[in-house]
C-alpha positions in Angstrom: 93.2 96.9 103.1 96.7 99.5 103.6 98.9 99.8 101.1 102.7 101.1 100.5 103.9 100.4 96.9 107.8 102.0 96.6 108.8 103.0 93.1 111.9 105.0 91.5 114.4 102.7 92.5 117.3 102.0 89.7 121.1 101.7 89.0 123.5 104.6 89.0 126.6 105.7 88.8 128.3 107.4 91.7 127.4 111.2 92.3 124.1 110.6 90.3 120.1 111.1 91.6 117.5 108.9 92.4 114.3 110.0 93.3 112.0 107.6 95.2 108.3 107.5 95.6 105.7 105.4 97.8 102.5 105.6 96.6 99.6 105.0 100.0 96.1 103.9 99.5 93.7 102.5 101.5 93.6 104.4 104.2 90.7 106.3 106.1 92.8 109.0 107.6 96.1 109.8 106.3 99.1 108.4 108.4 100.7 110.2 110.9 103.9 109.6 109.9 105.5 108.7 106.9 109.4 107.4 106.4 112.2 105.7 104.5 114.3 103.1 105.8 116.6 101.0 104.1 118.5 97.8 104.2 121.7 96.7 103.0 122.9 92.3 102.3 123.5 91.2 105.6 122.9 94.7 107.7 120.7 95.9 109.5 117.3 97.5 108.6 118.3 101.5 109.9 116.0 104.3 109.0 116.9 107.5 106.0 114.2 110.1 106.9 110.5 110.2 108.1 108.4 113.6 108.2 104.9 114.0 110.7 101.6 115.1 109.6 102.7 118.4 110.6 105.8 118.4 107.9 108.2 118.2 110.5 110.8 115.9 109.5 113.7 113.7 110.8 116.8 112.5 109.6 119.4 110.4 110.0 122.8 113.3 110.6 124.8 111.2 108.4 122.4 110.9 105.3 121.6 115.1 106.1 122.2 117.4 102.9 121.9 114.6 100.9 118.6 113.0 101.1 115.5 115.2 101.1 112.3 113.8 102.2 108.7 115.2 101.1 105.4 114.5 101.4 102.3 115.5 98.7 98.9 114.4 101.3 96.9 115.5 98.6 98.3 113.0 96.6 99.0 110.3 99.8 102.5 110.3 98.4 105.8 110.4 100.3 109.4 111.0 98.1 112.7 110.5 98.5 114.9 112.3 96.8 118.8 111.2 96.8 121.7 113.5 95.7 125.1 112.9 95.6 125.4 108.8 95.8 127.4 106.7 96.9 128.2 103.0 97.0 127.3 102.3 100.4 123.4 103.5 99.6 123.8 100.3 97.6 120.4 98.8 99.4 116.8 98.4 99.5 114.8 100.9 100.2 111.0 100.9 102.5 108.6 102.8 102.8 106.6 103.1 106.0 103.8 104.7 108.0 102.5 104.4 111.1 98.7 106.0 111.8 99.2 106.3 116.2 99.6 110.0 117.5 102.2 108.8 119.5 104.6 108.6 116.4 105.1 112.1 116.1 106.8 112.4 119.5 108.4 109.2 119.3 110.3 110.2 116.0 111.2 114.1 117.6 112.4 112.9 120.4 114.4 109.1 119.3 114.6 109.8 115.3 114.1 107.8 112.2 113.2 104.6 114.1 112.1 101.1 112.8 110.3 100.2 115.9 107.8 103.3 115.6 106.2 102.3 112.4 103.9 98.9 111.5 103.0 99.4 108.1 106.0 98.6 105.3 105.9 98.5 101.8 107.6 95.9 100.4 110.9 97.9 98.8 112.3 99.1 95.8 116.4 98.5 95.1 119.4 101.3 94.4 121.7 100.4 93.1 124.9 102.9 93.3 128.2 101.7 91.4 131.8 103.1 91.7 
């Protein structure tokens, strides 16, 4: 059974850093696309960054430069390095995966969209205080 488990969340002060990890298991073949999303209380889930199996990445423009996505295929683990955290980054962060090849084209053409991902983790909370 496919499973995504996020870790690395926590509470930090503004300007601090966190590194989120997402361990994927239960796959026969590695996911084509892996991504990070976040959802703040009272808001819709939004994309953060995603990466395909070729190493091509996409970021939400507003987060580019502060957040970095990376992927260790040998460990089936996705990472999100978050620097210069701001209180508005406070949210539940979710890892997502998609096995179908179509997600690569969709991701490059349309950006980081939740509808392109079919497998989700339970999330890890990030809280940034001012």
